[in-house]
N, C-alpha and C positions, 0 to 999 in steps of 0.2 A: 626932722632927728632922728639917727641911726639907733637904734634900741643896743645896748652895749654887747651883747652877744651875738651881733650879725657886723658888729664893725671890723674893718678891716685893719688892723694892729700892724703887721707885717704882710711884705709880698712871700708867694711862695714860689721860689725857684726849683724846678723839677729837676732833679741832676742824677736819678737814676733812672733806670729801665729794665724789664725783667724779660731774660732770655737764659734758657739753658739752665732753670733756677736756680739763675744769681739774680741779686740787683747791682747790675753793673753800673758804674760812675760814668757822667757823660763830661766829655769836655769841651765839644765841639760847637757849633754856632747854635744859636738858640731863638724862638720867637715869642713875641712878647704877648700875653696876654692880657685884653683890656677890656673892662666891663664897659655899657653904653650908659650905666648907674653913675652921677654925681655923689661924690661924700664929701661935697662943698658947697657952699651956698651959690656963687656962680658958679655955672656948670661947666663941666670938664669929665672926661672919661676918666675912669679907674684902673690905673693897672695894677692888677691883682699879682702879677707872676710872670713867668716865662717855662717853656716849656723847649725841651730840646728838637732839634729842627734835622729829623734822619734823612738818611738817605740810601743809597741802593746797598751799601758794604753791611749796614745793620740789618736791612729786610733780609739779606742774605744769610746774614745771621741765625736770624729768629728763624727761617726757613730751616735750615740746617737743623735747629734745635727740635724744630716742631718731626721734623720727619727721621731725625734719631729715634727721637721717643714712640713715636711709632713703630719703626724699625719694619716696615714689611709686613706689619700685623702681629710682629711678636715681643713690641714692650712690654715692659711693666703694665703701663696703663691699659691699653685695648687687649692685657688677655686677663686682667685681674678682674678676682671675684665682683658680682653686682654689691654685695655686702660691704666689700671694701673700699668701693668707688663713692659710694653712700656714706661712709663715715669720712671721707675726704670731703665730698660736701657740705656736710654735716658742721666740722670743723670750719670750713671757709664762712658759710652762714652765720656761725657763732660770733665770727670776729669781725665779720661787715656789721654786724647790728652793732658792736663797739665803735662804730666810726658814725653812728647815724647823724648827730648835730656837725658834724666836718663837713658832710655830703650835702647835707641839706642849705646850711649856710654857703655853699660854693654851689649849687642850684640855682639859689636864688641870684646873688652876681653875678655869675657868669651868662646864664639865659633869659634873667628876669621873671623867672616862675616865682606867682605868690608862695607866700610862706605855707599856707593850707594845702595846696596843689605840689608843693617843693616835700612835704612829709609824708602826702601821700603818695606820691613819686618812689619815694624809699621804701616807706612801707608795705607798698603793693608789692615790690619787687624782692622783698623779703618773702611775703607770703607766697609768690610765685615759686620762690625755690624751695620752699618747704611742701608745696603743692607739688613740685616736679618730683622731689623722692617721692613720694607718698604712691605718685603714679608710674615711678620705675619700681618702685615693690611690686606693684599689682601686674604691672607688666613681666616681672621675673616672676611672680608667681601662678603666671598663666601660662608660661612656656615651662615652667617644671614638669613636664610630662612627655609620656611618647603618643604617636598617634600610630595607626596601622589603615592602611588601604592596599587594596590590591595583593597581598603579601608580603609589604613592603612597610618597618617603619621608619618613623622620622622623629628625631627631638629637633624642634625648630624652634629659633631663638632671634634676636635682634642683633645686628653686629656692629662695630662702627664701619664707618666709611673713609677714614685718612685724615690728611690734613686739611682742617678747615680755616678760612680768609674772614675773618670776622669785621664787619665795618657798619658800625651804628651810626643812628642819626643826632642831630643836636638838638631837636625839639625833644626828646623822652631819653636823652644821654645816658640814664640808669636804665630804666626799665625797659625800653625797647631793644636797648645794647643786650642786657641781658638775658632777654625773652629768645635771643640769638646764642650768644654764648653759653650757659648754664646747660641747657638742652645737648649741646654738641658737646659740651665736655662729659658730662657724666654717661652719655651712651659708650664714650671709648675712644672716643674721638682726639686729637691735639690739636691747637688753637696759636693763631696770631690773631693778634687782636689789636685793632688802631682807635683810639676816641676820636669823635666826629670833631670838626674844626671849635665850636663852641662847644661847652659845657666838657671840656676837659682834665683841667685839673681837679674836678672833682674823681677822677678817678685815682690821682696821685695816694689818698689817703688808704686806698684799698690793696695796694701794689703787695705788701707785706703778706695780707691776708692770703692774694694768689700764692704768693713765692713759699708761704709755709704749709699750705695746706694738700697742695698737690705735686705727685714724681716732677724731677725736673722734666724740661720741656712741653709740659702736658700744656701751660699757658704760657704765653710769649707776648710783652705787651710793648708795643711800640709808639713815636710819636713822629709828627712830621705830617706832610701833605701827602694825600692819597697817591697822587702822581709820581712822587720821589720813592713813596714807599710798596705802594698795592702792588702797580704795575711792576716793576722788575719781579715781584713776586710769581705773578701770575703769567709772565713769559717763562718762567721755565718750565711750565706746565705739570708742577709738583704739586698744586693743590689740587685737593679732590673734589670740594666743596666750597663753594662761594656764597656766602651768608653776611644779605646787605639790606638794609633799611637807610631806603636815600632815594633818588629819581634814577628814572628808567635810563638815559645818558648817559650817569655813570654806571651803571650796571653792564651795558651794552658793550662803552668801551671797556671795560675788564674782563669780560667774556673775549673780546675779541683778541685779546692779548695772550688767551691761554692758546699754545699749539694744536691741542685737542679736545674741543669744546666737546664732544661728543663725550668724553670720560667725566665732564664737571657737574656736580650734580649744585642745582640753583634753588636757595632758599632766600626769597626777595621780597620784602614789603616796598611798594614803591607808590606813585602819587595817583592823585584821585582827586576827582571832581564831583564829590558827592552831591547830589541834587536832594533839595525838598520840595513836595508835591502836597501844593494845600489847598484840598476840593473845598465848593460851597457851602458844607455841613460839617466844616472843622470846627471845634471848637476852638474859638479865636485865643482865649486866655490863655489855655494850655498848648496851643500852637506857638505864640508869640513867646513864650518863655523857653520852651522845646529849642526855639531857633535862633533867640539868644546864646543858649549852650551851646548850640549846633555850630555857629557859626564865630563865636567871640570868645568861646574858652580858651586860654593863651592866646589870646589874641588872633585866631584863628589859624595858628601855626601848627597844626595837625593835618596829618595825612586823612583823619574820618573826620573833619572838620566839615559843615554844609559849606558848598563854596558857590552854591549857586539854588537860588529860589525861584520855584513856579508857583505862581498865585492866580487861582481861578479867576478871571473876571471880574465875579459876582461881588468877591470881597476883596477886590484888590486894594482900593481907597481904605477901608476899614484896615484891612493890615495893616499897612504902608504907615499909616497915622501912630496906629500902636504900637507897630515894631520899632519906629522912627523915635520914638518917644521914649522908650526902652535904653533904644543903643545911648540915645542922649543923657539918660538918668546915670549910666554906667560911672564907676568912680575908678579917675586914673590915678596912679600912685606908683610908689616902690615897694618892690614885693613885702615887704614888710609891714605896708602900712594897714590899717583895719580897712577890711571892707574892700579893698584893691581889687577889682576884676581885670582890669585893664594894666598893663604893666610895659616898662620899656622895652624896646625892641631888641633882642641882642645882635643882630645883622646891623652893620652902620649905614649901609647904603640901603636898608628895607625902605625908610620912610620917601626917601626919593623914589624908587622903584612905583610903590603905592599911588604916589603922586602923577607919576607917568601914565599908570593904568588909568587916573580919576583925568587927566587931561585928554587921555586918547579917548575916552568912552563920553567924554562931554561935548568933545568937537565933534561927537559922530548921533549926538540926540539926547544923550542920556543926561537925567538931571541928580542933584545929590538931594536924597529926600529930608533927610536930618537936618537941623539947624546949624548943629559943630563938627559934620562931617566934613572931612579933608582938614580941618583947623591942624596947624602945624606945633609940636613942642621939639625940643631939641634931639629927643631920643626916641619920637614916637609922631605919630599921624592919626589922628582920631578918626574912629570907624566911619566909613562912607556909605550910607545906605544907596545904591544907584538903581534908576527906573525912568524909563525904559531900557532893558538891554539889548543888544542885536545881536546876531554871529558875526558880524562884521567887527567887533571891539575885543581887545585886546583881554580884556577883565573876563569874558564869553570864555576865551580859547585856552588861555594861560591859566595853571593851580597857580594862584595868588599868592598862597600860604602866608596870609597878614590879613589888617582888618580892614575889608573892604567887600562891599556884600551886593553883588549882581542879582537885580532882582525882575524877572521876566513873566509876564500876565498871559494867560490862556484861556480859548472857548474850548478848544477842542483836545480832548485828554493825549490824542495822538501824538500833539505835539511836543511836551518833553519824553514820552516815549518811545517817538523817532530821533529825539537829541539824543537821548540817552544809546538808544541801538548805534547811534554814528559815532560817537563818543568814543573815544581811545582808552576810556576808564570804564571800569567794572567793580568799586568796590562795594558800595554800600546806598541805600537809597532813604530817604523818611517820606513815609505818608501820612498826610493827616488829613483825616475825613470819620464818618460814623457808619455811615448805610451799608448794609453789608452786602447787599445787592449789586453796588459799585465797588467794593473793597475788594472783592472776591476776585474777579477775572483780571484786576490791577495785581493782586498778587501777586497771581497764577503767571503773569508776564513779568513783572519787576523780579522774581525769581530766577529769570532765565538770564536776565538783563545783568542782575547785580550778584553778590554772594551773602549778602545781609538787609531783609527789608526790615526798617525799625516801625513798626505802626505806632502812630502818633507819640513819637520819641525822637530824639535826634541821634546821629549816627556817632558809633563808640566803636572801641575795641572791647575794652570789659563786658562780662567777667571773662579773668583768663582761660577759664575752662572750654570758653566757646571757641569755636573755628576763627581763626581772621585769617581773611586772604581774599584774592580779588579775579577778576576775570580780565585778559587782555594785558594795558600795560599796567595795571595794580598791584600787582603780583604774582609769584609763584612758587609754589609749597605751601602748605598751610600752617600757623603756627599758634598755637592753643597748649595748655598745658600738657594735653593727651599727643595731639597731633604732631607737634615739635620733637616730641622723641622718634617718632618715625620719620620726619623729614632730614633729622640726623643722624639713621641707620639703614639698614637692609635687613631682610630676613634670609637667613643662613641657616642652615640646619645640616644634620648627620643623617644620613640613611642607610638602611642595612636589611638585606632580604631576611626572611622570617625561617631561619633552619638553627640546628643544633649548636654549630661553632660560632654564629653572631650572638646567638641572645646566649650561651655563654660568657663569650667575650664582654659583651656590655654588661652584664652581670657584675665580671670582675671590674671591670672600670667603674660602675657606679659605688662598689665596695670601695676600691682604693681612695677614693675621692684627691683625685691629683689632677683631674683636670677641669678645668675652671667652665669650660661649655659646657660639657657632658654630664650634665647635674640633675637630679633630682628636687635637691634641698630648695628650701625658699625660706626668703624674710618674712617672719609673723610682722 
């Protein structure tokens, strides 16, 4: 039974897009938006509505808008006072908060995220925006001074980079997308944003908030396939920053389209194959619970998910027994069902892909250790715990991004360390154990293989004030409230020699208060 507040009473046909400060009407081709969640007793996917299917003409229109708004760094937005940019962002987030229920409802239907996590994603995003505003105020306060070295004064601030192309992921279509978009905007850049393939309609309630909160051309929002919209924009060479959370193949393909890639700043959150390493003295109750959260929160569809588990031979059997029982005890249901931890997969082809990985692993000697593992529903496949897993299996090599859990056992700690060193990825690791003399050298090594070592804890992105990045193919640049402001800006400054003419000129400039850059005013 679908609660009344979450029922789809009418389809949403998105007929507008945001370019140059206008919500322009779309009369061209559209793409259907379909949820894998059924609204009837007999299973059938639910049509939620449609979105514009845009192409090169609209892409160029958005690019021209963003380029004109930046205007070689002379535009209203890049030259605006920090205080005024913050006021625009505060106006936006207040309007965004009014759309909480609409956005959360669409999050649940479009990507199958459960009720608690959908509300958490919205609220966490709002909190992220407020935290970004506060951090930007502090950044401005720290910059409101002159430095002097070797007879040269300098007034150093952070300035915008130019035009940002922003592409977000489907698994956190609000939070991770806005973790790119919000710092890019507030630092004075102009932006072109295309929502992900899934989780696209939930952006539509926010179009008006973007349109009414920022000067024209600062935020441009397009719909359609990345190949049709993003590729033409990149080919022009007019994009200064590619901000993408997705996979490295997409990032590489877009970079290659840019004629002068040396000019392109990259802010990328990409795939990972985060391991858990379970030592013989690990607290198994805690370890099992953390590994459940790490492997199966949002059905494992997180770049930070635990995607391979290394367990010491001495505790392998006990761990597999307890872990498998916990996996089978999880509740499957629709996002609004109370206690539902496993929910429908938003990608229609994902259960078949997981089955392919299962079949390949079983053919090469792996066994499903939990009783329900691999059982099919129309829009789901039950999480399968696989052991023993070997390196020639697809599930070892590929980022599964779904409910399948490969487990390897080891006796020599060098095995998981060597595997991590050889891996293409280097985001995070979870390390479970108690003995400090064993843990200490391991932490020292692991910190040089990944960017976050989680001690007796599952891998995760938050809190958002902590750095979020990765080595190798897992990331480029750092995202956190603090770091993202720096990722989307560059240090720039005014310098002058210490002499009477310059000192007098600077004093007059500061007194006149006509320069937004050269100022010692700051926001309390």
